[in-house]
MARKE-550106 format. One record per residue (C-alpha): x, y, z negated; residue in one letter. Coordinates in steps of 0.5 Angstrom, whole numbers, padded with zeros to 4 digits, always signed. Last residue first. Example, Ala and Ser with C-alpha at 12.3 -4.5 7.8 and 13.67 -1.06 7.14 Angstrom:
residues 2
+0027-0002-0014s
+0025-0009-0016a
***
This chain:
residues 122
+0017+0082-0014e
+0011+0086-0017w
+0014+0091-0021s
+0017+0094-0015k
+0024+0097-0014i
+0025+0100-0007d
+0032+0099-0004t
+0036+0106-0003a
+0042+0103-0008e
+0043+0097-0003g
+0038+0097+0002d
+0032+0101+0004g
+0025+0101+0005g
+0020+0107+0003e
+0023+0113+0002a
+0026+0117-0004g
+0033+0116-0002d
+0036+0113-0009s
+0030+0108-0010g
+0023+0108-0008l
+0021+0107-0015t
+0015+0102-0017f
+0009+0100-0021l
+0003+0097-0018d
-0003+0096-0022y
-0008+0090-0023e
-0004+0087-0017g
-0001+0088-0011h
-0005+0094-0008q
-0006+0097-0015g
-0012+0099-0018p
-0009+0103-0021s
-0002+0106-0018r
+0004+0108-0022y
+0010+0111-0018v
+0016+0112-0023y
+0017+0120-0024n
+0024+0122-0020r
+0030+0124-0023g
+0035+0118-0019w
+0035+0114-0025p
+0027+0113-0025d
+0023+0118-0030i
+0018+0115-0034l
+0023+0113-0040s
+0025+0121-0040r
+0018+0122-0044p
+0021+0118-0050k
+0017+0114-0055t
+0013+0110-0050v
+0008+0105-0053y
+0005+0111-0057p
+0001+0108-0058g
-0005+0105-0062a
-0011+0107-0057w
-0017+0104-0059l
-0021+0110-0059d
-0020+0112-0051v
-0025+0118-0050g
-0019+0123-0047q
-0013+0119-0046p
-0008+0118-0052p
-0001+0120-0051s
+0006+0117-0049i
+0003+0111-0045l
-0003+0114-0042a
+0002+0119-0039q
+0004+0113-0035l
-0002+0115-0030g
-0009+0118-0033e
-0012+0119-0027a
-0010+0112-0024q
-0013+0109-0030a
-0009+0106-0035p
-0009+0099-0036y
-0016+0096-0039r
-0018+0093-0046g
-0015+0099-0050v
-0011+0095-0055d
-0008+0089-0050l
-0008+0093-0044r
-0004+0098-0048f
+0001+0093-0049l
+0001+0090-0042d
+0003+0097-0040l
+0008+0097-0045n
+0011+0091-0042t
+0010+0093-0035a
+0014+0100-0037l
+0020+0095-0040a
+0020+0091-0034d
+0020+0098-0030i
+0026+0100-0034q
+0030+0094-0033v
+0029+0094-0026r
+0031+0102-0026a
+0037+0101-0030a
+0040+0095-0025d
+0039+0100-0019t
+0042+0106-0023k
+0048+0101-0024a
+0049+0099-0017r
+0049+0106-0015g
+0055+0107-0020l
+0058+0101-0018y
+0059+0103-0011k
+0061+0110-0013l
+0067+0107-0017a
+0069+0102-0011q
+0068+0108-0006p
+0073+0112-0011a
+0078+0107-0012a
+0081+0107-0005i
+0082+0114-0004g
+0083+0116-0011i
+0089+0111-0010l
+0091+0114-0004l
+0091+0121-0006a
+0095+0119-0012l
+0100+0115-0008v
+0101+0122-0003a
+0102+0126-0009m
***
């Protein structure tokens, strides 16, 4: 029993570290995919979604947009980061035409490791 407890004590922190890194990597991939979908929206509509339209404009056509050829994202779950929060979208952005990011596991700006912010402009 003591040997099993020792093995769990050694393996559990390592497994949690890998899980955290996997979520961070998944967020990077999702942000890249959303950025590509935003570019497709822009090619069709002639602009990025307005702030009020948000990322929902990738799933269903905003009012008054005739050239929308989506859906650009088929699963609403794609708009949610690995920690269960909506990706943040700002248009116009402070770092480009739009900003797309997640605040990581802690939901606060800054941070290291799993808590690091993952941004479309870096």
